[in-house]
N, C-alpha and C positions, 0 to 999 in steps of 0.2 A: 674152311672155304672163305677167302678173302674178297671182298666185295668192294667196290667204289661206286659211290651214289653220286649224282649231281642233281641239285634242284634249283631251277630258276627264280628269278625274282617274284614272279606270281605264284610261285608256290609257296615263298614265305613272305608274303605281302603285309600280313597282320598277325596279331598274336594268336587268332583262330587258326591260320594256315600254318604257323609255326607248330602247333600242337599238333596238327594233323600231320606234317612231316615226322615230328618226334615220334609219334605213333609208328609210321613206316619203319624208322630207323630203329626203334626199340622191339618191333616184331623180328626183324632180321637178326638183331643182337641176341634175341632169345632162342634163336635156333643155334647159337655158338659160333655164328660167323665172326669174323674179324671185318670192321667197318670203318671206311674212309669215306667221309662224306663232304663234297664240295658245294658250296653254297654262293648264290650270286646275291647282289645288293637287294634289298626289298624293294617291290613295286616299281615307283618311279623315282626312286632315291638319286640313280646316277644324274636323270635329268634335273632335278632339283639342286643337287651340288654344282651342275653346270651354271644353272641360272643364277645361283649365289657367286660362284666365281665372275660370270658378266657382270653384276652389281658394282662391282669393283675395278675390274680390269677388262677391257673389252677383248686385249690380246693377251693373255697370260702366257708364261712359258711353259712348255709340254712338261718341263719336270715337276713344277709345282702343280700342275692340273692332275699328274698322276699321282702325287702326294695326296692331294685332296680326294679323288675318286677312289682310292684304295681304302678309304675309310668305311665305303658303302658296304663292302663284303666284309670287313672287321665287325661292323655291327651285327650282321647277321650270324656270323659264327658265334659272337659272345652271346647273344640272345638264345640261340640255340642250343648252346651248352648249358645255358642256366636253367632252360626248360628240361633238358634230360636230367640236369643235377635234381630238379624238383621231382623228377619221377623216380629218383633212387637210383639212376644210371651213370656211370664214371664217364665222364666226357672231358676232352680238352679242346681248345680252339687254337689254332695255329696260323699265322699270316702266311702269305705266299713264301716269303724269305724263310720263316721259321721251318716251312715244310720242304725246303730244300730247293725251292724253283729258281733256278739261275737262268737269266735271259740276256740278250744282246742289249745296246744301248739306246734302242730306237723307242724313246718315250711314246705313247700312246698307240702303238703297234709293234709292241716287242715280240720278238721270237723267242721260244723256250731253246736254249742250249743244251741244257742238262738238268736233271734231278738227281739230288744227293739224298737218298731216301733213310739216312741213318736215324733222324729224329723220328720219323714217322715209324720206322721198325720198332724201336725203343717204347714208344708210347702203345704200339700195337701188343709188344710183349706184356705190358701192363694191363692187358686187357680193357684199354682206352676205348672209346668211340673218338675217333680224329675227326675233327670238323676243321677244312681247310678253306681259307678265303680263295675264292676264285678269282679269275681275270687280272692275276697280279703274280709279280716275280719280283727279284732284284739284279740289278746288273753289276758289272765287276767293278763299279765305285761304289757299292752298297745304296745306290739310289732305288727307290721303289719304282717299277715300271708297270704298266699295265699292256694287256693283249690284245686290245682292240675288241669289235665287236663279235660276241659269241665267245669270248676269251675264257669263260668258266667251263664250257664244252671242252676247250682245248686243255685247261688245265686237269679236268677229270681224266682225259685219256692217256695224258701225260704221266699221272699218277699210277694209273692202271697198268701201263707199259713198264715204268720203272719199277714197280711193286710185284710184276708178274700177277695181278689179280685173276681170279678166276671169272669175274663178271664185273662189266661195267654198264651201268644204267644211268640213262639221262631221263630224268623226269619231267615232264613238261606240263601245258595244260590242256594238251590233247592225248588222246590214247595210243598215238603210235603214227607211222606213216600212212598217209591215205594216197589214193589214186589222184585226187585233187583237194582242194582247201575244202574242208568239209563245212566250214561255216558259209562258204559261197556255193557249194555244189552239193545239194542234199544228197544226190546218188552217190556220191564218194565212198569208195570202200577202203577200209583198212587192210596194210599188207602184212602178212603173216613174217615174210622175210624180204630182203632187197641186198642187193650186191652194194659194195663198197662204190665201185664205178658209177651204179646208177645212183645212189645217195648222194654221191658228189657233184653228179651233173644236176640233179634235183636242188641240191642246195645253192650251186653256184648260179641257177636260173631263176632262183629267187623264193624257192620254197624256204620257210623259215623255220622248220622244225630241228635241223641240226646246222650248225655253221661248216663252211667247207674245209676250214683249217683243221678241225676236230677229225673229218672223216679221213682226211690225207694222212693224218696221223695214226688213226686208227688201222688204215689199210698198210702203213709202212711196218708196223708193229705188230701186226695180226691180233689187234685187239677187238674182240667181238663185243658190238655194243648192242644195248636193247632200249628203244625208245619207249615209253611209258606214261601213263597219267600218274599225277602226285593227288589226283581226286576221285579217280575211279579204280578199284582194286581191279586189274584185268590184265592179262598178258599183252605185251604190246609188239613193236615191230623189232625183229633182229635184223642187224646190219652185219653181214659177213661176206667172206669171199665168194661162196658158191653157195645158191638157194636151190632148194628142191623145185621151187616152182618157174624157175627161169625158162624151161622149153614150153611150159603150159601156157605161159602170159608173156605175150610178145610186148606189151606195153606196160611199165610199172606206173607212171604218174605223169601228170601235167602241172606244169608250175607257170606263174605269172609273176613278172618283175616290172613293176611301175616306177620302179627308181633307176630309170635310164634316160638318156637323151641321145639324139643323132646331130653328129656334126657333119656337115660335108664342106669339103675345100673344092672349091669351084675354079675351074679354068686351069688345072694344074698341068704344067709342061709334061708334053710326053716323051720323056726320055730317061736313061737309066740314072738312078741314085734319088730322084724326087720322092719315092714313096717311103724310102729309109731314111731321108733327111725328116719327113713328116714324123714317122714313127720314133725316129730317135729323141725328136723334140718332146715327143709326149712322154716318152719312157724317162727321159731327164726331169720332166716335171712332176714324176709320180704319178702317171696317169694310167690304168690298166684300159687297153682297147680290148673290146669283146668282137663284135661283128665288122668286117671290113670289106667293101665292095667298091670296085672301080669299074665306072660307066664311061664308055667314050661319049667325047664332046664333040666339038667343031673346031675346025682351023687348028687341028693337031695338038688340042688339048682335052684333058680328061677332067671327070668329077671323081674324088674319092671320098665316101661315105663311111663312117664308122660310129660304133655305139660305144659310149662310157656310162659310168655310174652318174646319175643326174646331180650329186653334189661335187663331181669332178668337172662339170661341163663348163663353169667359168674358167676353171683354171686350164683347161685344155685350151679354150678359146683364146685367152691372154697370151699362153706360151706359143701359140701357132701364130698369132698375130704379130708378136714381138720379132718373129723370124720369116715375114712373109715373104719379104724379097730373096733371103738366102734360100729357102724352100722352094718358091717358084709358082706360087699360085695367085687368083686375083681377090676371093673374098672367101669368108666362112660363114655358111648360114647353120643356124641351131634349132633343133625342134625338141622341146621338153614335153610336148603332148603326146607321147608314144608309149609303148608296152611292149614286153618281149614276152611271147607264149612260146613254151618249149614243151615237146612231147618226148618223153625218156624211156627207153627199154631195151636191155642187152638183147632181146629177141628180134629187133627192127633188122638186125643184119640177115637173118634168115627169112625176111618175109619182104616181098616186092610191093605189097599193095598197101603198106601203112601210109607211105607218104601221099598216095592218091586220095586215102580215106581222109585224111587231115587237110588237105588242100580242097577237098569236096565240101567239108563241113564249113571251111571259111566262105566258100563259093555259095552254098545254101543260106548263109546269114547275111551275105551281100558285104562282106567284109574285104577290103583291098589290102593286100600284102605288100609292104614296103621294101623288106629285106628278108632275105632267107639264108641261113647256113645249115648244113647237115654234116653228122659224122655218123660213125657206125651205130650210135644208141642214141642220137638224139636228132630231132629237127626243132629249129628255131626260128621264129617269125617275128619280125616287127611290123606292128599294126598300131593305128589310131588307139590312144588310151582310153576313149569313150567305148571302145568295141571291146577291150580285153575280157571283161567278165562274161559277155556273151559268148565269145570266142570259145574260153575255157569250157563252158557248160555245153557249147553244142560239139566241140572235139570229144568230150567225156559221153556224152550221149552216144556218140556214132561209135566210140572205141570200146566202151564199158558196158552200156545200157540197151544196145540193140543186139537182140539174139541172132 
C-alpha cells in the first residue's frame, strides 16, 4: 500500500513533536507500506522568515521571498530525515523541484501544473521513506515558487494523485472535521465522513482544517482524504465523494470567517454595464468578491455592497476609487468589523426548515443580519464581528444539540 501523509507546522514544531511524527511514520513503514511524507515549516518559521525579510527590505521581490520561504520546509524534511536515520530507518529528503513538482510562474501563489514522479518512484523502489518539502515547486525558469496559504495540503494531494496513492492522510492539531470549532463550541461533534462539496464550502467559509485548493484537487482526481490528529492516535474524518451519513445529517457544520470586510459603492448609476465595470475593476486588481447585494437607493441610483478578504480591502478600495468616474458611483464606505457565519450541509436541499432554524437562532440572540446569500448546500450571513462566536454557538445548539 502506498500512503501519502502530510504534517503541518504545529506537528513538527520542535524536537519532541518531530520524534512523535517519526513514530507515526515508522509505525506505518513497519507494516510494509510505501511512505511519502509531506512536511510544512516548523511552527512560526514562515512568519519569522518574513520578519527577517522586512528588516532588510520593506518590499522585496516575490521571487526572492519564495527563495527565502522555501527554506522553512527544507529544514523540516532534513531534520525529519535525520530523526528517522537515528531510528535505523532509510529516509531521503526532497525539495519540491526534486520531487518533480512543476508550477506556473506566479510567485507567492503558484499553481501546480504537473508532477513528474520518476524520482519519487525510484526512491520508493529502494524502500526509502520519502520526505517532501510542502508548499513549494519550481517554474519553467527553474526558480523556486511557493503555493500560498495551505500549500502543503495541496502538495500532498498532488503527489497522491500523481502516484495513485491508496491513502492520503492530512495530520493536524485537531482530531478531524467538526460540526464547529471545538475550541470555541464545547458541544461540537467530530464527523466520520464529509463530502468534497461540503468540505470545500466549509474551507472557503473560514474553517481552517483543510485549504479549499487541496479539496478542489482531491475532488478533481478522486483522492480520498483523511483528516486526523498527529497528537492523538484515533480515526479521523474521511473526505470523499459520497458519504453514508448524507441522508441522516442535513447539516454538516458551521464555519466562521472574521478575515472579511464589506465595501459599499454608494449612489451607483442605475444603468446597464455599471456592475460589470465595478467587478471587472476588482478582478483586474486581483480581488476575489464573495457576497454581492444591490439595494435600491434614491433618485435613480443604487448601492452595491460586497464582501472581500480583509487583507484585500485596501486594494479593492484603491482600485475602485481610481476609476470612480469611469464606473459611475459617488463614494465607497468600508466596514472591517464584520464576520461571515456559514451553515453547510448537503441535506439542506431536501429540508425546508433549516433556513428558518438558522434565522431564529440569530433572532433569539438579538443579532442583526446585514447580508445573506444561499445555495443548495450553504447559508452565509454577514453580522457584526463581536457577535460571531455567540452566533455560532446559538446555531450549533439549535441544529445539533437540541433533541
